[in-house]
C-alpha positions in Angstrom: 52.0 185.8 122.7 52.2 183.4 125.6 49.7 181.3 124.0 51.7 181.0 120.8 55.1 180.4 122.9 53.1 177.4 124.5 51.7 175.9 121.2 55.6 176.5 119.6 57.0 174.8 122.7 54.5 171.9 122.9 53.2 171.7 119.6 54.3 168.1 119.0 53.1 166.7 122.4 49.6 168.6 121.3 49.8 166.7 118.0 50.1 163.5 119.6 47.1 164.4 122.3 45.0 165.4 119.2 45.6 162.0 117.3 45.1 160.2 120.6 41.5 162.0 121.0 40.7 160.8 117.4 41.9 157.5 117.8 39.8 157.2 121.3 36.7 158.8 119.9 37.0 156.1 116.8 37.2 153.1 119.3 34.2 154.7 121.0 32.3 154.7 118.0 33.1 151.4 116.9 32.3 150.0 120.4 29.4 151.9 121.4 28.0 153.6 118.1 28.2 157.1 119.6 31.4 159.4 120.3 29.8 161.5 122.9 28.9 158.9 125.5 31.3 158.6 128.6 32.8 161.9 128.5 34.9 161.4 131.8 36.3 158.1 130.8 37.2 159.5 127.3 39.6 162.1 129.1 41.1 159.7 131.2 41.9 157.2 128.2 43.6 159.9 126.0 45.8 160.8 129.2 46.6 156.9 130.0 47.7 156.7 126.2 49.5 159.8 126.4 51.4 158.6 129.2 52.4 155.2 127.8 53.7 157.5 124.7 56.0 159.5 127.0 57.1 156.2 128.7 58.3 155.2 125.0 59.6 158.4 124.5 61.7 158.9 127.5 63.2 155.2 127.1 63.8 155.7 123.2 64.4 159.4 122.5 62.7 158.3 119.4 59.3 160.8 119.0 57.7 159.1 115.8 58.7 155.6 116.6 57.2 156.1 120.2 53.9 157.6 118.6 53.8 154.5 116.2 54.4 151.9 118.9 51.7 153.7 121.0 49.1 153.8 118.3 49.8 149.8 117.5 49.1 149.1 120.8 46.0 151.0 120.7 44.8 149.1 117.7 46.1 145.9 118.7 44.0 146.0 122.2 41.2 147.2 120.0 41.0 144.6 117.7 41.4 142.1 120.4 38.6 143.2 122.3 36.3 143.6 119.5 37.2 139.9 118.5 36.9 138.6 122.2 33.5 140.3 122.6 32.1 139.0 119.4 33.3 135.3 119.8 32.7 135.0 123.8 31.3 138.2 125.1 34.4 138.9 127.0 37.2 141.6 127.2 40.5 141.4 127.1 42.3 140.8 130.6 45.7 140.6 132.1 45.8 137.1 132.1 45.2 136.7 128.7 49.0 138.0 128.2 50.2 134.4 128.7 48.1 133.5 125.7 50.7 135.2 123.7 53.0 132.3 124.3 50.9 130.7 121.5 50.3 133.4 119.3 50.5 131.2 116.1 47.8 129.1 117.4 45.7 132.3 118.3 45.8 133.8 115.1 44.7 130.7 113.2 41.3 131.1 115.1 40.9 134.8 113.7 39.4 135.7 110.1 42.0 136.6 107.9 40.3 140.1 107.3 41.1 141.2 111.0 44.8 140.2 110.6 45.5 142.0 107.3 43.8 145.0 108.4 45.6 145.1 111.9 49.2 144.2 110.2 48.6 146.4 107.5 47.5 149.3 109.7 50.7 148.8 111.8 53.2 148.6 108.9 51.8 151.9 107.6 52.6 153.2 111.3 56.0 151.8 111.0 56.7 153.0 107.5 55.2 156.5 108.5 57.7 156.9 111.5 60.8 156.0 109.4 59.7 158.5 106.7 58.8 161.4 109.0 61.8 160.9 111.2 64.1 161.3 108.1 62.0 164.3 106.7 61.1 165.9 110.0 63.9 164.5 112.1 63.6 163.1 115.3 61.6 165.2 117.8 63.2 165.2 121.2 62.3 168.1 123.5 62.9 166.0 126.9 65.7 166.6 129.0 66.9 163.8 131.4 64.9 165.2 134.4 61.8 165.1 132.2 62.6 161.5 131.1 62.8 160.5 134.5 59.7 162.4 135.2 57.7 160.7 132.8 59.0 157.4 133.6 58.0 157.6 137.3 54.7 158.9 136.4 54.0 156.0 134.5 55.1 154.1 137.3 52.9 155.4 139.3 49.9 155.8 137.3 50.0 152.2 136.1 51.5 150.6 139.1 48.5 151.9 141.0 46.3 149.6 139.5 47.4 146.7 141.3 45.3 148.4 144.1 42.5 149.3 142.2 40.0 146.9 143.6 41.4 146.7 147.3 38.8 148.0 149.9 39.6 150.9 152.3 41.6 152.8 149.6 40.8 156.1 147.9 40.7 154.6 144.7 37.1 153.4 144.6 35.9 157.3 145.2 38.7 158.3 142.4 37.0 155.8 139.9 33.8 157.1 140.6 34.7 160.8 140.1 36.5 160.0 136.6 33.5 158.1 135.7 35.1 154.4 135.7 32.7 152.0 136.3 34.8 148.4 136.0 31.2 146.4 135.3 33.1 143.2 136.7 29.6 141.4 135.9 29.5 142.3 132.4 33.1 142.9 131.2 32.0 143.5 127.5 29.8 146.4 129.1 33.1 147.5 130.6 34.9 147.8 127.5 32.1 149.8 125.8 32.1 152.3 128.9 35.7 152.3 129.6 37.6 151.6 126.6 39.7 148.5 126.0 42.9 150.1 128.1 41.2 151.2 131.3 39.2 148.1 131.8 42.2 145.9 131.1 43.7 147.8 134.1 40.6 147.6 136.0 41.4 143.9 135.9 45.0 144.3 137.3 43.9 144.0 140.8 42.9 140.7 141.0 41.3 138.9 144.3 40.4 135.4 144.5 37.3 135.9 147.3 35.9 137.9 149.5 37.1 136.4 153.1 33.8 134.8 154.7 32.1 135.2 157.8 33.0 132.7 160.9 36.1 131.6 158.8 38.8 130.0 161.3 40.7 127.1 161.8 38.5 125.7 164.3 35.5 126.2 162.2 37.3 124.0 159.2 37.9 121.3 161.7 34.3 121.1 162.7 32.9 121.0 159.1 35.5 118.1 158.3 33.9 116.2 161.5 30.7 116.8 160.2 31.3 115.9 156.6 33.3 112.9 158.0 30.1 111.6 159.7 28.2 112.3 156.3 30.7 110.1 154.6 30.8 107.3 157.0 27.2 107.3 156.2 27.5 107.1 152.6 29.9 104.6 152.4 27.8 102.2 154.6 26.2 101.5 151.2 28.9 101.8 148.9 31.2 98.8 147.6 33.6 100.0 145.4 36.9 102.2 145.7 37.2 104.8 143.2 41.1 104.5 142.6 40.7 100.8 140.9 38.0 102.2 138.6 38.8 103.9 134.8 37.3 107.6 134.9 37.2 109.4 131.8 36.2 113.1 132.1 35.6 114.0 128.4 35.5 118.0 127.4 34.1 117.9 124.2 34.9 121.4 122.8 32.0 123.7 122.1 29.5 120.6 122.2 25.8 121.8 122.4 22.9 120.7 120.2 22.0 123.9 118.0 18.3 122.8 117.8 17.9 124.3 121.8 18.9 127.6 120.5 16.1 130.2 120.0 15.4 130.9 116.3 17.7 128.2 115.0 16.2 125.2 113.0 18.5 122.3 111.3 17.1 120.1 108.7 17.8 116.9 110.4 19.3 115.9 113.9 23.0 116.1 113.7 23.6 114.2 116.9 21.2 111.1 116.6 23.6 108.5 118.2 24.5 110.9 121.1 20.9 111.3 122.1 20.5 107.6 121.9 23.4 107.0 124.3 22.0 109.9 126.7 18.3 108.1 126.3 20.0 104.8 128.1 22.2 106.3 130.9 22.7 109.3 133.1 22.3 112.5 131.0 20.9 115.9 131.0 22.0 119.5 130.5 24.9 121.1 132.0 24.7 125.0 133.2 28.1 126.2 131.6 29.5 129.4 133.0 30.6 130.7 129.5 29.5 131.4 126.0 31.8 131.0 123.3 34.8 130.4 125.4 35.9 129.5 128.8 37.0 126.0 128.5 39.4 125.7 131.2 36.9 127.2 133.8 34.7 124.3 133.1 37.6 121.7 133.0 38.7 123.5 136.4 35.5 123.1 138.0 35.1 119.4 137.0 38.5 118.5 138.3 38.2 120.7 141.6 34.4 120.3 142.7 34.6 124.3 143.1 32.6 126.6 141.4 34.0 129.7 139.6 30.7 131.9 140.1 32.0 132.1 144.0 35.0 133.8 143.0 35.6 137.6 143.2 34.6 139.1 139.8 38.1 139.8 138.8 39.1 136.0 138.9 38.0 135.3 135.5 40.6 132.7 134.9 41.8 130.5 137.6 43.8 128.1 135.8 46.2 131.1 134.9 45.6 133.6 137.7 45.2 131.3 140.8 46.5 127.6 140.2 50.2 128.6 139.4 50.3 130.7 142.6 48.6 128.1 144.9 51.0 125.9 147.0 47.8 123.5 147.6 45.6 122.3 144.9 43.0 119.6 145.7 41.5 117.8 142.6 39.8 114.2 142.1 42.9 113.0 140.7 44.3 112.9 144.2 41.9 110.0 144.4 43.7 108.1 142.1 47.3 105.9 141.8 47.6 107.1 138.2 46.2 109.7 135.9 46.9 111.3 132.4 45.8 114.1 130.3 44.9 113.8 126.5 44.4 116.6 124.6 45.2 116.6 120.6 46.3 120.4 120.7 49.1 122.6 122.0 49.8 122.4 125.7 50.2 125.9 126.3 46.7 127.2 126.3 45.5 128.2 129.7 49.0 127.1 131.1 47.9 123.6 131.1 51.2 121.9 130.7 52.3 123.2 134.1 48.9 123.2 135.7 48.7 119.4 134.9 52.3 119.0 136.5 51.4 120.9 139.7 48.2 119.1 140.0 49.8 115.6 139.8 48.9 114.0 136.3 51.5 111.4 135.5 51.7 112.1 131.6 50.2 114.8 129.4 49.7 113.8 125.5 49.6 116.7 123.3 50.9 117.9 120.0 54.6 118.5 119.8 55.2 116.0 123.0 57.7 113.6 121.5 57.9 111.6 124.6 53.9 111.2 125.3 53.4 111.8 121.5 49.4 112.0 119.9 48.9 109.3 117.3 46.2 108.5 114.9 46.1 112.0 113.6 43.5 112.8 111.4 41.8 116.1 110.2 38.6 116.3 108.2 38.0 118.7 105.4 39.6 122.2 105.6 39.5 122.0 109.6 42.5 123.1 111.1 42.3 120.9 114.3 42.6 117.4 115.0 39.3 115.4 114.6 37.4 113.9 117.5 38.6 110.6 116.0 42.3 111.5 116.8 41.2 112.2 120.5 39.2 108.9 120.9 41.6 106.6 119.4 44.2 108.2 121.9 41.8 107.7 124.7 41.3 103.8 123.6 45.1 103.5 123.3 45.6 104.6 127.0 42.7 102.4 128.3 44.2 99.2 126.9 47.8 99.9 128.2 47.1 100.5 131.7 45.1 97.6 133.5 44.9 99.1 136.9 42.6 102.0 137.9 43.3 105.3 136.3 42.1 108.8 135.8 42.0 110.3 132.2 41.2 113.7 131.4 40.5 114.0 127.8 39.9 117.5 125.6 38.9 117.3 122.1 39.6 120.4 119.9 37.7 119.7 116.7 34.6 122.1 117.2 36.9 124.9 118.2 36.3 127.9 116.4 36.3 129.2 113.3 33.5 127.9 111.7 33.8 129.5 108.4 33.8 127.0 105.3 35.2 124.1 107.4 33.6 121.3 105.6 33.1 121.5 101.9 30.6 119.0 101.9 27.7 119.2 104.5 24.2 118.1 104.2 22.9 120.3 107.2 20.7 123.1 106.0 20.2 125.9 108.8 17.4 128.2 109.4 18.7 131.2 111.6 17.6 134.7 112.9 18.8 137.7 115.0 21.9 138.1 112.8 23.4 134.8 113.1 25.4 133.4 110.1 23.5 130.7 108.1 26.9 129.3 106.9 28.8 128.9 110.5 25.9 127.3 112.0 25.6 124.7 109.3 29.2 124.0 109.5 29.2 123.6 113.2 26.2 121.1 112.7 28.4 119.3 110.3 31.3 119.2 113.0 29.2 117.9 115.7 27.6 115.3 113.4 31.1 113.7 113.0 31.6 114.2 117.1 28.3 112.1 117.2 30.1 109.3 115.1 33.4 109.2 117.0 31.7 109.5 120.5 29.5 106.5 119.3 32.3 104.4 118.1 34.4 105.0 121.3 31.2 103.9 123.3 31.1 100.5 121.6 35.0 99.9 122.2 34.5 100.8 126.0 31.9 98.6 126.4 34.1 95.6 124.9 36.5 96.1 127.4 36.6 93.9 130.5 38.0 96.6 132.7 35.4 99.0 134.6 35.1 102.5 132.8 33.0 105.4 133.3 33.0 108.3 131.0 31.5 111.7 131.8 31.0 113.5 128.3 30.2 117.0 128.6 30.1 120.1 126.3 32.1 122.9 127.8 29.8 126.0 126.4 28.2 126.9 123.1 30.0 128.0 120.1 30.0 131.6 119.8 27.9 132.0 116.7 24.6 132.7 117.7 23.6 136.3 118.0 20.7 136.1 120.3 20.3 138.5 123.3 21.7 137.3 126.3 19.1 138.8 128.7 16.2 137.1 126.7 17.9 133.9 125.8 20.8 133.6 128.2 19.6 130.5 130.0 19.5 128.2 127.1 22.5 129.8 125.7 24.6 128.5 128.5 23.0 124.6 128.5 25.1 122.2 126.9 24.8 118.2 126.5 26.2 115.8 129.2 26.1 112.3 129.9 27.7 110.0 132.2 28.4 106.3 130.7 29.4 103.2 132.6 30.4 100.0 130.4 29.0 96.3 131.0 32.3 95.7 133.6 31.5 98.7 135.6 28.0 98.1 135.7 28.9 94.4 137.2 30.5 96.1 140.0 27.4 98.0 140.9 27.3 101.0 138.6 24.0 102.3 138.2 22.0 105.0 136.1 21.5 108.0 138.3 17.7 109.0 138.2 17.5 111.9 140.4 19.0 115.1 140.3 20.1 114.6 136.7 18.4 116.9 134.5 20.3 120.1 135.0 23.9 120.2 136.7 27.0 121.8 136.9 30.5 120.9 136.2 31.3 120.9 139.6 28.8 118.3 140.4 30.6 115.8 138.1 32.9 114.3 140.7 29.7 113.3 143.4 27.7 112.2 140.4 30.5 109.8 139.3 31.0 108.6 142.7 27.6 107.9 143.2 27.0 106.1 139.9 30.2 103.8 140.4 28.8 103.1 143.9 32.3 104.2 145.1 33.1 105.3 148.7 33.7 109.2 149.1 35.9 111.5 151.3 34.7 114.2 153.5 34.9 116.8 151.0 33.2 114.4 148.4 30.7 113.9 150.7 30.1 117.7 151.0 29.9 117.6 147.2 27.4 114.9 146.8 25.3 116.8 149.6 25.7 120.0 147.2 24.5 118.0 144.0 21.6 116.4 146.1 20.5 119.3 148.0 20.8 122.4 145.9 19.7 123.7 142.7 22.5 123.6 139.8 24.4 127.0 140.2 26.9 128.8 137.5 27.6 132.6 136.8 24.7 134.7 135.8 23.9 133.5 132.3 22.5 136.8 131.5 25.7 139.0 132.3 23.5 141.4 134.5 25.0 140.3 138.0 27.9 139.0 139.8 25.9 136.8 142.1 25.5 132.9 141.6 22.6 131.8 139.5 20.4 128.9 140.5 18.4 126.5 138.5 16.4 123.9 139.8 15.6 120.4 137.9 13.0 121.9 135.9 15.2 124.3 134.1 13.7 127.5 135.9 15.8 130.0 137.9 15.3 130.3 141.5 16.7 132.8 143.8 19.0 132.2 146.6 16.4 134.1 149.4 14.0 131.1 148.2 16.4 128.4 149.4 15.2 126.8 152.9 17.5 127.4 155.8 19.2 124.0 155.3 20.1 124.7 152.1 21.8 128.3 153.0 23.4 126.6 155.6 24.9 123.9 153.0 25.7 127.0 150.6 27.5 128.7 153.4 29.5 125.5 154.3 30.6 124.9 150.4 31.7 128.6 150.0 33.7 128.2 153.4 35.4 125.2 152.0 36.0 127.0 148.8 37.4 129.8 150.4 39.9 127.7 152.7 41.2 125.9 149.7 42.0 129.0 147.1 42.1 132.3 149.3 42.4 131.0 152.9 44.9 129.2 154.9 44.8 125.8 153.8 43.3 124.4 156.8 41.6 121.5 155.2 44.9 120.1 154.0 45.6 118.6 157.3 42.2 118.2 158.9 41.5 115.0 157.0 38.7 116.4 155.0 40.6 115.2 151.7 41.4 111.6 153.0 39.6 108.2 152.9 37.3 107.5 155.7 38.4 104.6 157.2 
């Protein structure tokens, strides 16, 4: 009798739990291929979704609509994680919510079948909720006290996620007991183990960096003096002022030679002109800290000289998680009197419009900006994005308009995903393996073929200009179309192309081709490399960056996704362990990490020590 009474009293809550269990098991099967794995986390996931359902029911007094909304959120989060893992090997994290402001552009990147399935399923749920409300009636067995109770439970449980990663709190032990391992070093694995919701909550409590040993104001003053002396030595042989140069940092979206990817072959070279440029100037391979995505992280590193591999694992996107909250952000543009950014796309991705304003760009040219508008618009084939021709024509306009020194941050968009049937006419034929889609590789190859021509045309025009111009060209990451195993091929899957080209006018002023420490570099090396190539004087901070570039191997996040520790790659393209570094190298590394800590998570002592100022 008691069981019957219980079942009768809570039958609709039991129905919700049953549905949520089924949904969670389906998610497990889709993500892992098994419904029996990670049993502890399965129970926690069901409980979390049930609390969400109770929140909506408490707020709305609508049983069926609360269930429909809960299931809709479940489906949306699942599909979002599936897509993000497929394209970027990453999980959906809280900072991604800022991207919802640009939902139209996001959906344009997704294959229609995913949108049809997602929207169709949600519509079915809403219609079902309307139907059941009319037929069965609204189920409301929550008193005011119970409604307050469930709202408080939601606040306590979900609010606690803001402290899950804090040291010296009981949450670490609780997570161990419930089988929740965040796996920050590989968020895709974290999603498979913990499910989309629990992994999302694991990333709410964001730490910038661990506090460094011997960090203090006195230590920062000592470091400033140390690198002031080094800067003075560098500057004895350098003649130019970087502020009087025209420097272009050109992030080329998803640009990387597909012929390097194991198991991929292309019928002919899609980038012969860029290969020719690379053969005549500073060039090599850049170690990307992303695959299939992470554009803003590479951009952040080029502008700041800092490395994302030094951040805490939860600091996955400094552009959205860190920069908006910083009082002081030092970037390369501080060395110039005038700076602009050009991106023939929306301004909202990665919070660029706000971030560019914060770091001091004078102008930002983007689609939809009526004041500083993108001109020369051109789309190739069925591509939805502006061509690289568009980007470079706008670059040439700005170089012609300003007769003094300037910094230009140029980001292309042409080769952004998706790569499905973009170009009706393409003359590249690919052989693939590992389950990679042949058509996507061929369309991608055609895209970088157009980039090849556009870049070469821009170089030809830049070379004719009488002002000193140096262009740093780099691919931010490989496109997320290759299905290779990261543990086996991870290193090559994170190698993109780069070159640093100085025109005739710059060479007349002393710009040179760099021949050392160029085979393998990282985005955070480009500031130091540009200053050395243009024979420009350095600040103490830039002297530190120069020492880091000269004396340390290139470093990035672990390309295999099996560790949170930085990965070091030498000039021969081989991984080297931190323990194999010399004492001087380890000391230099500690200096660099200390400086990054002060600038991002510390007290910003360096702002007032003279570290960022020109050496007199």
